[in-house]
C-alpha positions in Angstrom: 173.3 170.7 117.1 172.8 166.7 116.6 176.2 166.5 115.5 177.0 167.6 118.9 175.4 164.8 120.5 176.0 162.3 118.3 173.0 162.0 116.8 172.7 160.5 113.3 171.0 162.6 110.9 169.0 160.7 108.5 167.1 163.2 106.5 168.0 165.7 103.5 171.4 168.2 104.6 171.1 170.7 102.7 167.4 173.0 101.2 168.2 171.7 97.9 168.3 167.8 99.2 165.3 168.9 100.7 163.4 170.2 97.6 164.8 167.5 95.3 163.2 164.8 97.7 160.2 166.6 97.8 159.4 166.8 93.8 160.6 163.5 92.9 157.7 162.5 95.8 155.5 164.7 93.8 156.5 163.1 90.6 156.3 159.6 91.8 153.1 160.0 93.4 151.2 161.4 90.1 152.8 158.8 88.1 149.5 157.3 86.3 151.3 153.9 86.0 151.0 153.3 89.7 147.7 154.6 90.1 145.2 151.3 89.8 141.3 151.4 90.4 139.6 150.0 93.6 137.8 147.4 91.6 141.4 146.4 90.4 143.0 146.6 94.0 140.3 144.1 95.6 140.6 141.8 92.4 144.7 141.3 93.6 143.8 141.5 97.2 141.3 138.3 96.3 143.5 136.5 94.0 146.7 136.7 96.6 144.5 136.0 99.8 141.1 134.1 98.3 139.5 133.9 101.9 139.1 137.5 102.1 136.2 136.8 99.5 
C-alpha cells in the first residue's frame, strides 16, 4: 500500500527482519555492561554539569 503512494518504508520489510530487530533490542536491553546504578548516573551528571549540585 505505501509503495502505491510513494511513502518510504523505514521499518522492517519482513517478519523475519522484525523478529531479528526485536531479538537484538532485547539482547541490548539485557546486557549488564550497559546498566549503571542511579548513584553512578548522578555522579556522571555532576561531573559533566557541576552546576546541577
